[in-house]
VMD Tcl script that builds the backbone (N, CA, C; Angstrom):
set m [mol new atoms 219]
animate dup $m
set s [atomselect $m all]
$s set {name element resname resid chain x y z} {
  {N N MET 1 A -2.622 14.340 1.196}
  {CA C MET 1 A -2.481 13.113 1.977}
  {C C MET 1 A -1.242 13.211 2.854}
  {N N ASP 2 A -1.368 12.696 4.061}
  {CA C ASP 2 A -0.266 12.706 5.018}
  {C C ASP 2 A 0.751 11.640 4.621}
  {N N LYS 3 A 1.967 12.077 4.249}
  {CA C LYS 3 A 3.009 11.154 3.806}
  {C C LYS 3 A 3.518 10.270 4.933}
  {N N LYS 4 A 3.275 10.650 6.188}
  {CA C LYS 4 A 3.763 9.875 7.320}
  {C C LYS 4 A 2.756 8.806 7.750}
  {N N MET 5 A 1.705 8.655 6.974}
  {CA C MET 5 A 0.678 7.667 7.266}
  {C C MET 5 A 1.255 6.261 7.098}
  {N N THR 6 A 0.881 5.361 7.992}
  {CA C THR 6 A 1.321 3.983 7.841}
  {C C THR 6 A 0.504 3.315 6.738}
  {N N PHE 7 A 1.003 2.167 6.278}
  {CA C PHE 7 A 0.255 1.414 5.276}
  {C C PHE 7 A -1.133 1.078 5.806}
  {N N GLU 8 A -1.194 0.626 7.040}
  {CA C GLU 8 A -2.464 0.223 7.633}
  {C C GLU 8 A -3.452 1.398 7.698}
  {N N GLU 9 A -2.955 2.559 8.081}
  {CA C GLU 9 A -3.811 3.745 8.138}
  {C C GLU 9 A -4.308 4.126 6.751}
  {N N ALA 10 A -3.403 4.101 5.771}
  {CA C ALA 10 A -3.782 4.455 4.410}
  {C C ALA 10 A -4.778 3.451 3.845}
  {N N ASN 11 A -4.575 2.182 4.120}
  {CA C ASN 11 A -5.486 1.148 3.640}
  {C C ASN 11 A -6.873 1.312 4.255}
  {N N GLU 12 A -6.911 1.604 5.543}
  {CA C GLU 12 A -8.188 1.832 6.223}
  {C C GLU 12 A -8.901 3.053 5.633}
  {N N LYS 13 A -8.139 4.120 5.416}
  {CA C LYS 13 A -8.722 5.329 4.838}
  {C C LYS 13 A -9.220 5.062 3.418}
  {N N LEU 14 A -8.486 4.249 2.668}
  {CA C LEU 14 A -8.910 3.876 1.327}
  {C C LEU 14 A -10.243 3.128 1.381}
  {N N GLU 15 A -10.347 2.184 2.301}
  {CA C GLU 15 A -11.600 1.429 2.447}
  {C C GLU 15 A -12.763 2.359 2.799}
  {N N GLN 16 A -12.519 3.312 3.702}
  {CA C GLN 16 A -13.558 4.265 4.085}
  {C C GLN 16 A -13.949 5.149 2.902}
  {N N THR 17 A -12.962 5.555 2.125}
  {CA C THR 17 A -13.210 6.415 0.964}
  {C C THR 17 A -14.051 5.681 -0.071}
  {N N VAL 18 A -13.719 4.426 -0.309}
  {CA C VAL 18 A -14.495 3.626 -1.266}
  {C C VAL 18 A -15.931 3.462 -0.782}
  {N N LYS 19 A -16.111 3.211 0.516}
  {CA C LYS 19 A -17.466 3.118 1.069}
  {C C LYS 19 A -18.226 4.424 0.866}
  {N N SER 20 A -17.541 5.540 1.097}
  {CA C SER 20 A -18.170 6.853 0.914}
  {C C SER 20 A -18.595 7.060 -0.536}
  {N N MET 21 A -17.801 6.534 -1.456}
  {CA C MET 21 A -18.111 6.695 -2.874}
  {C C MET 21 A -19.396 5.963 -3.265}
  {N N GLU 22 A -19.807 4.990 -2.474}
  {CA C GLU 22 A -21.016 4.221 -2.769}
  {C C GLU 22 A -22.292 4.971 -2.413}
  {N N ASP 23 A -22.154 6.114 -1.750}
  {CA C ASP 23 A -23.304 6.924 -1.360}
  {C C ASP 23 A -23.917 7.558 -2.615}
  {N N LYS 24 A -25.127 7.169 -2.919}
  {CA C LYS 24 A -25.781 7.624 -4.146}
  {C C LYS 24 A -26.216 9.090 -4.087}
  {N N SER 25 A -26.152 9.695 -2.904}
  {CA C SER 25 A -26.576 11.097 -2.790}
  {C C SER 25 A -25.428 12.082 -3.037}
  {N N LEU 26 A -24.240 11.566 -3.348}
  {CA C LEU 26 A -23.105 12.449 -3.601}
  {C C LEU 26 A -23.291 13.220 -4.900}
  {N N THR 27 A -22.780 14.433 -4.896}
  {CA C THR 27 A -22.767 15.184 -6.154}
  {C C THR 27 A -21.650 14.635 -7.029}
  {N N LEU 28 A -21.678 14.997 -8.282}
  {CA C LEU 28 A -20.634 14.554 -9.190}
  {C C LEU 28 A -19.272 15.044 -8.708}
  {N N GLN 29 A -19.188 16.287 -8.255}
  {CA C GLN 29 A -17.921 16.839 -7.781}
  {C C GLN 29 A -17.421 16.087 -6.551}
  {N N GLN 30 A -18.312 15.758 -5.638}
  {CA C GLN 30 A -17.918 14.993 -4.461}
  {C C GLN 30 A -17.393 13.617 -4.870}
  {N N SER 31 A -18.041 12.990 -5.825}
  {CA C SER 31 A -17.592 11.690 -6.315}
  {C C SER 31 A -16.211 11.781 -6.935}
  {N N VAL 32 A -15.978 12.819 -7.724}
  {CA C VAL 32 A -14.678 13.005 -8.363}
  {C C VAL 32 A -13.603 13.265 -7.310}
  {N N ASP 33 A -13.921 14.071 -6.315}
  {CA C ASP 33 A -12.964 14.354 -5.236}
  {C C ASP 33 A -12.606 13.074 -4.476}
  {N N LEU 34 A -13.603 12.280 -4.171}
  {CA C LEU 34 A -13.345 11.021 -3.470}
  {C C LEU 34 A -12.553 10.061 -4.341}
  {N N TYR 35 A -12.859 10.047 -5.629}
  {CA C TYR 35 A -12.112 9.189 -6.551}
  {C C TYR 35 A -10.636 9.591 -6.581}
  {N N ALA 36 A -10.380 10.891 -6.631}
  {CA C ALA 36 A -8.998 11.384 -6.626}
  {C C ALA 36 A -8.286 10.983 -5.336}
  {N N GLU 37 A -8.979 11.113 -4.224}
  {CA C GLU 37 A -8.393 10.727 -2.937}
  {C C GLU 37 A -8.102 9.227 -2.907}
  {N N ALA 38 A -9.049 8.430 -3.413}
  {CA C ALA 38 A -8.859 6.982 -3.438}
  {C C ALA 38 A -7.660 6.608 -4.302}
  {N N CYS 39 A -7.499 7.268 -5.431}
  {CA C CYS 39 A -6.365 6.984 -6.318}
  {C C CYS 39 A -5.039 7.304 -5.638}
  {N N GLU 40 A -4.983 8.420 -4.928}
  {CA C GLU 40 A -3.760 8.788 -4.199}
  {C C GLU 40 A -3.449 7.761 -3.110}
  {N N LEU 41 A -4.467 7.360 -2.385}
  {CA C LEU 41 A -4.270 6.371 -1.327}
  {C C LEU 41 A -3.834 5.028 -1.903}
  {N N LEU 42 A -4.441 4.631 -3.000}
  {CA C LEU 42 A -4.066 3.372 -3.639}
  {C C LEU 42 A -2.620 3.406 -4.112}
  {N N ALA 43 A -2.228 4.520 -4.728}
  {CA C ALA 43 A -0.842 4.652 -5.193}
  {C C ALA 43 A 0.128 4.577 -4.017}
  {N N TYR 44 A -0.214 5.225 -2.919}
  {CA C TYR 44 A 0.625 5.195 -1.720}
  {C C TYR 44 A 0.742 3.764 -1.185}
  {N N CYS 45 A -0.390 3.060 -1.108}
  {CA C CYS 45 A -0.374 1.683 -0.599}
  {C C CYS 45 A 0.459 0.778 -1.505}
  {N N MET 46 A 0.316 0.947 -2.810}
  {CA C MET 46 A 1.082 0.127 -3.747}
  {C C MET 46 A 2.581 0.396 -3.623}
  {N N LYS 47 A 2.933 1.664 -3.427}
  {CA C LYS 47 A 4.340 2.018 -3.248}
  {C C LYS 47 A 4.892 1.378 -1.979}
  {N N GLU 48 A 4.124 1.431 -0.912}
  {CA C GLU 48 A 4.545 0.820 0.346}
  {C C GLU 48 A 4.712 -0.691 0.182}
  {N N LEU 49 A 3.755 -1.333 -0.485}
  {CA C LEU 49 A 3.846 -2.775 -0.697}
  {C C LEU 49 A 5.086 -3.137 -1.514}
  {N N ASP 50 A 5.381 -2.348 -2.538}
  {CA C ASP 50 A 6.580 -2.592 -3.347}
  {C C ASP 50 A 7.839 -2.482 -2.500}
  {N N SER 51 A 7.854 -1.501 -1.611}
  {CA C SER 51 A 9.007 -1.312 -0.735}
  {C C SER 51 A 9.201 -2.524 0.176}
  {N N TYR 52 A 8.118 -2.982 0.768}
  {CA C TYR 52 A 8.217 -4.143 1.653}
  {C C TYR 52 A 8.542 -5.402 0.879}
  {N N LYS 53 A 8.026 -5.506 -0.339}
  {CA C LYS 53 A 8.350 -6.657 -1.177}
  {C C LYS 53 A 9.854 -6.711 -1.415}
  {N N GLY 54 A 10.454 -5.547 -1.702}
  {CA C GLY 54 A 11.903 -5.475 -1.893}
  {C C GLY 54 A 12.658 -5.893 -0.647}
  {N N GLN 55 A 12.191 -5.465 0.504}
  {CA C GLN 55 A 12.837 -5.845 1.757}
  {C C GLN 55 A 12.763 -7.353 1.978}
  {N N ILE 56 A 11.607 -7.926 1.704}
  {CA C ILE 56 A 11.436 -9.371 1.878}
  {C C ILE 56 A 12.333 -10.134 0.911}
  {N N GLU 57 A 12.420 -9.670 -0.325}
  {CA C GLU 57 A 13.299 -10.318 -1.298}
  {C C GLU 57 A 14.759 -10.266 -0.847}
  {N N ASN 58 A 15.172 -9.129 -0.281}
  {CA C ASN 58 A 16.536 -9.015 0.242}
  {C C ASN 58 A 16.780 -9.990 1.386}
  {N N ILE 59 A 15.824 -10.119 2.271}
  {CA C ILE 59 A 15.958 -11.052 3.392}
  {C C ILE 59 A 16.070 -12.477 2.863}
  {N N ASN 60 A 15.208 -12.826 1.911}
  {CA C ASN 60 A 15.255 -14.167 1.336}
  {C C ASN 60 A 16.593 -14.444 0.652}
  {N N GLU 61 A 17.152 -13.467 -0.023}
  {CA C GLU 61 A 18.463 -13.628 -0.660}
  {C C GLU 61 A 19.555 -13.860 0.387}
  {N N ARG 62 A 19.484 -13.127 1.493}
  {CA C ARG 62 A 20.473 -13.324 2.561}
  {C C ARG 62 A 20.348 -14.723 3.168}
  {N N ILE 63 A 19.122 -15.189 3.318}
  {CA C ILE 63 A 18.914 -16.533 3.857}
  {C C ILE 63 A 19.496 -17.570 2.907}
  {N N LYS 64 A 19.254 -17.413 1.616}
  {CA C LYS 64 A 19.816 -18.336 0.627}
  {C C LYS 64 A 21.330 -18.326 0.686}
  {N N GLN 65 A 21.901 -17.142 0.830}
  {CA C GLN 65 A 23.366 -17.026 0.888}
  {C C GLN 65 A 23.903 -17.730 2.133}
  {N N ILE 66 A 23.266 -17.538 3.269}
  {CA C ILE 66 A 23.689 -18.185 4.508}
  {C C ILE 66 A 23.597 -19.701 4.359}
  {N N ASN 67 A 22.480 -20.181 3.803}
  {CA C ASN 67 A 22.294 -21.620 3.610}
  {C C ASN 67 A 23.371 -22.183 2.663}
  {N N SER 68 A 23.681 -21.443 1.623}
  {CA C SER 68 A 24.718 -21.875 0.682}
  {C C SER 68 A 26.087 -21.978 1.369}
  {N N GLU 69 A 26.387 -20.977 2.167}
  {CA C GLU 69 A 27.664 -20.971 2.879}
  {C C GLU 69 A 27.754 -22.141 3.854}
  {N N GLU 70 A 26.636 -22.437 4.516}
  {CA C GLU 70 A 26.630 -23.558 5.468}
  {C C GLU 70 A 26.797 -24.892 4.750}
  {N N GLU 71 A 26.195 -25.024 3.571}
  {CA C GLU 71 A 26.318 -26.262 2.802}
  {C C GLU 71 A 27.742 -26.474 2.293}
  {N N GLN 72 A 28.439 -25.384 2.010}
  {CA C GLN 72 A 29.817 -25.474 1.494}
  {C C GLN 72 A 30.814 -25.751 2.591}
  {N N ALA 73 A 30.432 -25.464 3.827}
  {CA C ALA 73 A 31.351 -25.655 4.953}
  {C C ALA 73 A 31.443 -27.091 5.393}
}
mol reanalyze $m
mol bondsrecalc $m
mol representation Tube
mol addrep $m
């Protein structure tokens, strides 16, 4: 998997991979390969979401701090 992929690209690829997995004509090996790819993409997306969640929490903390400082002034 391309590590430089954006969240949006990885999410789109994950959706395509899941759709591909629904093809009943796949061999067992093809299904396993797609499952492995989907798991990697899901892990990547979850990691990205966690990173952004941390950034948002930091922003919210800074906003609270600014508001607190303004209230004390």
